[in-house]
C-alpha distance (Angstrom), angle and dihedral (degrees) to the residues before:
residue distance angle dihedral
X1 . . .
X2 3.80 . .
X3 3.81 119.3 .
X4 3.82 90.0 -137.1
X5 3.78 92.6 97.5
X6 3.79 119.2 -146.4
X7 3.80 116.7 -7.4
X8 3.78 125.9 -163.1
X9 3.81 119.4 -152.9
X10 3.80 110.1 -159.4
X11 3.81 116.0 -155.8
X12 3.79 139.7 150.8
X13 3.79 115.2 39.7
X14 3.78 126.1 160.8
X15 3.80 103.5 -76.0
X16 3.81 125.0 114.0
X17 3.81 86.1 -99.2
X18 3.80 96.0 60.2
X19 3.81 96.1 118.5
X20 3.80 92.8 49.4
X21 3.79 90.4 48.5
X22 3.81 91.9 52.9
X23 3.80 89.8 52.1
X24 3.79 90.5 48.6
X25 3.79 90.5 49.5
X26 3.78 93.2 52.4
X27 3.80 91.1 49.4
X28 3.80 93.2 50.4
X29 3.80 93.4 44.7
X30 3.80 92.6 49.7
X31 3.82 91.4 46.6
X32 3.80 91.4 51.4
X33 3.80 92.8 47.7
X34 3.81 88.9 52.3
X35 3.82 88.8 63.9
X36 3.78 95.5 44.8
X37 3.80 102.7 -94.7
X38 3.80 118.6 146.4
X39 3.81 103.4 -125.4
X40 3.77 137.8 -176.7
X41 3.80 119.1 -173.0
X42 3.78 117.5 -157.4
X43 3.77 142.2 162.7
X44 3.78 125.2 -114.6
X45 3.80 109.6 -103.7
X46 3.80 141.8 134.0
X47 3.81 92.1 -71.2
X48 3.81 94.4 60.1
X49 3.81 96.2 84.9
X50 3.82 92.1 52.6
X51 3.79 89.1 50.1
X52 3.81 92.5 50.1
X53 3.79 91.3 48.1
X54 3.81 100.2 43.0
X55 3.80 104.0 29.6
X56 3.81 109.2 14.9
X57 3.80 117.9 -170.3
X58 3.79 119.9 -126.3
X59 3.81 90.8 -116.4
X60 3.81 140.1 -7.3
X61 3.79 129.8 -137.6
X62 3.83 105.7 -159.6
X63 3.80 114.6 -157.1
X64 3.77 98.7 166.6
X65 3.79 111.8 135.5
X66 3.78 129.2 -155.5
X67 3.78 127.7 18.4
X68 3.82 99.8 -23.8
X69 3.77 93.7 48.8
X70 3.78 107.0 32.8
X71 3.80 107.0 33.8
X72 3.80 92.9 78.7
X73 3.81 98.2 -110.6
X74 3.81 97.0 110.7
X75 3.79 92.0 45.4
X76 3.80 89.6 51.3
X77 3.81 87.9 57.3
X78 3.81 91.5 49.6
X79 3.81 88.9 50.4
X80 3.81 90.6 51.4
X81 3.80 89.8 59.0
X82 3.79 95.7 39.7
X83 3.80 94.5 -117.2
X84 3.82 113.7 151.1
X85 3.78 117.5 -131.7
X86 3.78 141.7 -179.5
X87 3.77 116.3 -100.2
X88 3.77 144.1 23.0
X89 3.78 122.1 -19.7
X90 3.80 123.0 -109.6
X91 3.81 96.9 -92.3
X92 3.80 94.0 50.3
X93 3.81 90.6 46.7
X94 3.78 91.4 54.4
X95 3.80 90.4 54.0
X96 3.80 96.5 43.5
X97 3.81 96.0 43.8
X98 3.80 93.4 58.0
X99 3.81 100.9 75.4
X100 3.83 98.0 -157.9
X101 3.81 91.3 47.8
X102 3.81 92.1 46.8
X103 3.82 90.6 49.3
X104 3.81 90.4 51.6
X105 3.82 91.3 51.2
X106 3.80 96.4 47.5
X107 3.81 91.4 41.1
X108 3.80 88.9 56.3
X109 3.81 87.4 51.0
X110 3.81 89.9 57.9
X111 3.78 105.3 -95.4
X112 3.80 122.0 134.9
X113 3.81 113.1 -109.1
X114 3.83 128.9 -179.2
X115 3.79 120.4 -104.6
X116 3.80 107.9 -97.8
X117 3.79 149.8 177.9
X118 3.81 125.3 -151.3
X119 3.82 118.9 -151.8
X120 3.80 129.1 178.0
X121 3.79 117.5 -142.5
X122 3.79 94.7 -117.8
X123 3.80 92.6 51.3
X124 3.78 91.2 46.0
X125 3.80 92.4 51.5
X126 3.79 100.3 39.4
X127 3.81 100.2 43.1
X128 3.78 97.1 49.0
X129 3.78 119.7 -78.4
X130 3.81 96.5 -148.7
X131 3.79 95.2 54.6
X132 3.80 92.7 43.2
X133 3.81 92.4 51.5
X134 3.80 90.5 52.2
X135 3.82 90.6 51.2
X136 3.81 91.9 46.6
X137 3.79 91.9 54.4
X138 3.79 91.1 47.9
X139 3.80 91.7 52.6
X140 3.81 102.6 37.3
X141 3.80 99.8 28.4
X142 3.78 130.5 -147.9
X143 2.93 135.8 -36.5
X144 3.78 97.4 40.1
X145 3.80 138.2 162.9
X146 3.81 125.5 -123.8
X147 3.79 118.7 -161.6
X148 3.81 139.7 150.1
X149 3.81 112.5 -86.2
X150 3.79 88.8 -131.3
X151 3.78 126.1 34.6
X152 3.76 140.5 58.6
X153 3.79 147.7 -126.3
X154 3.84 88.9 63.0
X155 3.81 89.8 -83.4
X156 3.81 108.3 165.8
X157 3.81 92.5 10.7
X158 3.82 123.9 133.1
X159 3.79 139.7 171.4
X160 3.81 110.7 -129.5
X161 3.79 115.1 -156.6
X162 3.81 100.0 167.5
X163 3.79 134.9 31.2
X164 3.80 93.8 -112.1
X165 3.82 90.4 60.2
X166 3.81 94.0 58.5
X167 3.85 100.2 78.5
X168 3.80 94.7 56.5
X169 3.81 90.6 43.0
X170 3.81 90.1 55.1
X171 3.81 92.2 48.2
X172 3.81 90.3 49.3
X173 3.80 91.3 48.9
X174 3.80 94.9 49.7
X175 3.80 89.8 52.7
X176 3.82 86.5 71.3
X177 3.79 101.4 38.6
X178 3.79 144.8 -5.3
X179 3.81 96.9 -112.6
X180 3.81 127.0 59.5
X181 3.79 126.0 -154.2
X182 3.80 110.8 -154.0
X183 3.77 111.6 -170.8
X184 3.77 142.1 171.9
X185 3.80 113.5 -89.1
X186 3.80 110.2 -120.5
X187 3.78 112.5 -152.4
X188 3.77 113.3 -143.9
X189 3.79 146.1 74.6
X190 3.79 114.2 -30.6
X191 3.79 114.2 -141.7
X192 3.78 137.5 171.0
X193 3.79 121.1 -146.6
X194 3.79 120.8 -162.2
X195 3.79 117.8 -150.9
X196 3.80 119.2 -159.6
X197 3.78 131.5 -177.0
X198 3.79 118.4 -173.6
X199 3.77 93.8 173.1
X200 3.80 100.5 -65.5
X201 3.80 98.4 83.6
X202 3.80 132.2 -80.3
X203 3.79 117.5 -57.7
X204 3.77 132.5 176.7
X205 3.79 121.9 -120.1
X206 3.82 119.0 -144.9
X207 3.81 112.7 -63.3
X208 3.80 116.3 -106.8
X209 3.81 114.8 -139.1
X210 3.79 113.7 -142.3
X211 3.81 119.1 -148.2
X212 3.83 110.4 172.0
X213 3.81 115.7 -165.4
X214 3.82 89.4 -135.3
X215 3.80 92.9 53.0
X216 3.82 92.3 -117.7
X217 3.80 125.5 78.5
X218 3.81 95.6 -135.3
X219 3.81 129.7 151.8
X220 3.81 94.5 -77.8
X221 3.80 92.1 47.3
X222 3.81 90.4 50.2
X223 3.78 99.6 49.9
X224 3.80 106.9 25.8
X225 3.78 111.1 92.6
X226 3.80 110.4 -120.9
X227 3.82 95.5 13.1
X228 3.80 92.8 104.5
X229 3.78 132.7 38.2
X230 3.80 114.6 -137.8
X231 3.78 120.3 -161.0
X232 3.79 117.8 -166.9
X233 2.89 124.7 -145.6
X234 3.81 89.4 29.9
X235 3.80 117.4 -116.0
X236 3.79 95.9 -108.1
X237 3.77 133.3 135.5
X238 3.82 109.7 -99.1
X239 3.80 91.9 -109.5
X240 3.82 92.1 51.9
X241 3.81 91.7 45.8
X242 3.79 89.4 52.6
X243 3.81 90.9 48.1
X244 3.83 90.5 52.6
X245 3.80 92.1 50.3
X246 3.80 91.0 48.6
X247 3.82 92.2 47.0
X248 3.81 92.6 51.9
X249 3.80 93.0 49.1
X250 3.81 90.3 45.8
X251 3.81 91.3 51.4
X252 3.82 90.7 47.3
X253 3.79 90.9 52.8
X254 3.81 97.7 39.7
X255 3.81 90.6 53.8
X256 3.80 92.9 47.1
X257 3.79 94.3 -118.0
X258 3.78 126.0 159.3
X259 3.82 142.2 -164.1
X260 3.81 100.0 2.4
X261 3.80 139.3 12.3
X262 3.79 138.9 149.2
X263 3.79 121.6 -144.6
X264 3.80 121.1 -159.3
X265 3.80 115.4 -146.5
X266 3.80 140.4 170.5
X267 3.78 117.7 -142.9
X268 3.80 111.7 -149.0
X269 3.81 127.7 -147.6
X270 3.81 90.7 -87.1
X271 3.80 91.4 56.4
X272 3.83 93.7 -107.1
X273 3.82 116.3 142.7
X274 3.81 117.4 -135.2
X275 3.80 118.9 -157.2
X276 3.81 115.4 -124.5
X277 3.80 105.2 166.8
X278 3.77 144.8 -43.8
X279 3.80 129.6 -125.1
X280 3.81 120.3 -146.4
X281 3.83 93.6 -173.2
X282 3.80 102.9 32.2
X283 3.78 121.6 -168.1
X284 3.78 119.8 -88.5
X285 3.81 100.3 -171.0
X286 3.79 126.7 126.0
X287 3.83 89.0 -91.0
X288 3.82 96.5 40.9
X289 3.77 125.3 115.1
X290 3.81 105.8 -131.1
X291 3.84 93.6 65.4
X292 3.82 89.7 47.5
X293 3.80 91.3 51.3
X294 3.81 92.3 47.1
X295 3.80 91.2 50.6
X296 3.81 90.7 50.2
X297 3.80 88.9 51.9
X298 3.80 90.5 51.9
X299 3.82 93.1 -111.2
X300 3.79 120.0 136.4
X301 3.81 109.8 -130.0
X302 3.80 93.0 -130.3
X303 3.79 91.4 51.7
X304 3.81 91.4 49.5
X305 3.81 93.0 49.3
X306 3.82 91.4 45.9
X307 3.82 91.9 50.0
X308 3.82 91.7 48.0
X309 3.82 89.8 51.9
X310 3.80 91.3 47.8
X311 3.81 89.6 52.1
X312 3.80 91.0 49.9
X313 3.81 93.2 46.4
X314 3.82 90.9 51.8
X315 3.81 93.2 58.3
């Protein structure tokens, strides 16, 4: 048996990504059990605080996605009760989860980020949607991408290739959050780079190339088996692959993250990686990218999760 003691895997929650989180939680719990760790998986509900206060686990592996899991609130609660957990602290989560803020931080650190505009729903509605959409297209250009400023799994995200597609894309986006991020579409190879740190400094795992059958890595493409082709390691020139690894580690450090993150990038025709977003609680399902990257690196998922928990517990 592992000497970690009792581990709690938190999954579920009330975000739009609840089902994905539950699948991630099961995968992590099963992987940990396979290497001898005593694991309990549970949802986040009103009884959690009593459990943390009266019978605290030795460490927590949070795999809640979306607002409830990645905005820092849950981790703040764990900090209040002195329970160690895998991943970034509350302050870093707040920065990373807000896509426009994260892009500003990593852009200041030297990474390439797409041109963008950020519009709240109230502003968009009250100041004249038609005129604002025309100005957005003039500034950002077409094609462009519309997505919620906060959230994950590409929920509410759309590629807009013509001006008449923008209104419905904005409506779709606002259904998932009050603030829209409208950004330049970067044509190229989409990759995801996992960064892990088990106490010896952050390092990038092999990049996973993402090739969705639909042409857009949306919710269905992410979580429907067979809807997306993943190539790992990504088919990049060595120099571009190195640049992606360096960009992911740089984003991880610039945002103050720890233990585990996944950075989504697009590599353009010149081999330059462009930062899209970072995930502080990346998916762990059977179609998720962190397990694929770990496998490509020759790391058993259970061993990786156990080592991340051991690093957290030692803090």
